C-alpha positions, 0 to 999 in steps of 0.5 A: 599355827603360824607364829606372829612376827615380833613387834617393830620395837623388838626388832629395832632393839634386837638389831641395835643390840646385835650391832653393838656386839658386832662392833665390839668383835670387829674392833679386835680384828686386824684388817689387811688389804690387797687393793688391785682395784685402787679403790682405797687410794683413788676411789671412782666417782661412780657407784659400784656393785660390791660382790662377795660370797654370802658366807663372808658377809659378816664384816662387810657393813663394818668394812664399808662404814670404817674404810669407805666413810665418804661413800653411800651404800645399800645392801640386800636383806631377805624378806624373811623374819630374820631379814627384818633384823638383818635390815635393822643391822644394815641400817645401824651401820649406815647402809640403806637396806633393800628388801628382797632376794632371788627367791622372794621379791626378786623383781622388786629387789632388782628395781629397788637396787637400780633405784639405789644405784641411780641415787648414787649408792654403792650396792652390795650383793652376795651373788650366791645368796640367800639360799645358794648354791654356795659359790654359784653366781645367781643372775641378779647381779648380772642383770643389775650391771646390765641395767645400770651400766655399773662395774662390779667390784669383786672382793675376796674376804678371808679370816685367819681364824673363824667359826663356821656355822652349820648352814647351807654356805658354811657361814663364817664369823671371825674369832676375836683378834683374827686377821681379816685379809680383803682382796679387791680385784680390778673393777669388772664391766659386764657386757650387754648380751642378746642371747641366753648363751651370751648371758651365761658366759657373763655369769660364768666369767664373774663366778670364776673371777670370784673364785680366783682367791681359792674359795673352797 
């Protein structure tokens, strides 16, 4: 028998509680930045497509809120039941949630991401999410970059100490008082393509770029 989704008030309550717990943890962390892109000192006027692996995303909304307070951001949340809660957490950190994924509602999500970009929002994407394979760039981010002409903002997020969940991607949660090292690579333009081979070359180029920092 199919279970009923929780009522909206309960989802909002769980999301708010989760955001409070997350903030309490994040305030104990020490953040260290390596800014090859120069975005902290000279942020670009145009919106960007943020790209980082799915298993490192837990600090991303807080990072955006704390270190980029003048920019507007949007982020993906899946269409699953858990996605309802994640969407609420995203909103609690001041980001615009976009529902969908590469596996469910992908076309609609692509349209909504383009709309957010056209409205002036940075769009955060985990290119291997929500189901993997781990550290494999799925085509959605390349398609979005080509549709919008946006540059991809590649980043690597490392924790000095963390818990690893037994999920498909080995999802990481930093332990209290850990150091979070965030490397911002140079902004990455995606070329227009006319063949599947050219598109695949652009996808592989981004995948290699994201793996430069020694992701396992």
